[in-house]
C-alpha positions in Angstrom: 0.0 0.0 0.0 2.8 2.3 0.9 4.6 1.6 -2.4 1.4 2.4 -4.4 0.9 5.7 -2.5 4.6 6.6 -3.2 4.1 5.8 -6.9 1.0 7.9 -7.1 2.7 10.8 -5.4 5.6 10.6 -7.7 3.4 10.4 -10.7 1.3 13.5 -9.5 4.5 15.4 -8.9 5.9 14.6 -12.3 2.6 15.6 -14.0 2.5 18.8 -11.9 6.0 19.8 -12.9 5.3 19.0 -16.6 2.2 21.2 -16.4 4.2 24.1 -14.9 6.8 23.8 -17.6 4.1 23.7 -20.3 2.3 26.7 -18.8 5.6 28.6 -18.8 6.3 27.7 -22.4 2.8 28.8 -23.5 3.2 32.0 -21.5 6.4 33.0 -23.1 5.4 32.0 -26.6 1.9 33.5 -26.5 3.0 36.9 -25.1 5.8 37.1 -27.6 8.9 39.2 -27.4 7.2 41.9 -25.3 7.4 39.9 -22.1 10.9 38.8 -22.7 12.0 42.4 -23.4 10.3 43.5 -20.2 12.1 40.8 -18.3 15.4 41.9 -19.9 14.8 45.5 -18.9 13.9 44.5 -15.4 17.1 42.4 -15.2 19.2 45.4 -16.5 17.6 47.6 -13.9 18.4 45.1 -11.1 22.0 44.9 -12.5 22.4 48.7 -12.3 21.1 48.8 -8.8 23.5 46.1 -7.8 26.4 48.0 -9.4 25.4 51.1 -7.4 25.3 49.1 -4.2 28.7 47.6 -5.0 30.1 51.1 -5.7 28.7 52.5 -2.4 30.0 49.4 -0.5 33.5 50.0 -2.0 33.3 53.7 -1.0 32.3 52.7 2.5 35.2 50.2 2.7 37.7 52.8 1.6 36.4 55.3 4.1 36.6 52.8 6.9 40.1 51.9 5.9 41.2 55.5 5.9 39.6 56.1 9.3 41.4 53.0 10.8 44.7 54.2 9.2 44.3 57.6 10.8 43.5 56.1 14.2 46.7 54.2 14.3 49.6 56.2 15.7 52.5 56.9 13.4 55.0 54.9 15.5 52.7 51.8 15.4 52.0 52.0 11.6 55.5 50.7 10.9 54.4 47.3 12.3 51.5 47.2 9.9 53.4 48.2 6.8 53.0 45.9 3.8 
C-alpha cells in the first residue's frame, strides 16, 4: 500500500512539474517578445542597482580603511606596513 501511494505521489509530482513547464512555455510563446524584453529591462535595472550598491560598498570600505589608518599612531604604523 505504501509503495502504491509513493508511486501515485511521484506520478502526480511529475505531472504537476510538466504542467508548470508547459504553462511557462505557453506564457512565453503566447505573449511574444514583449514579455521577454520586459524581463530583460527588469534584469538590467536590477543589475544597475547592484552596481550602485557595490560602488557604495567600495566607497564605505575605503572610508573605513582611511579612518582606521588615521586612528593608528605613526609609530605603530611601521608594524602594519606591507
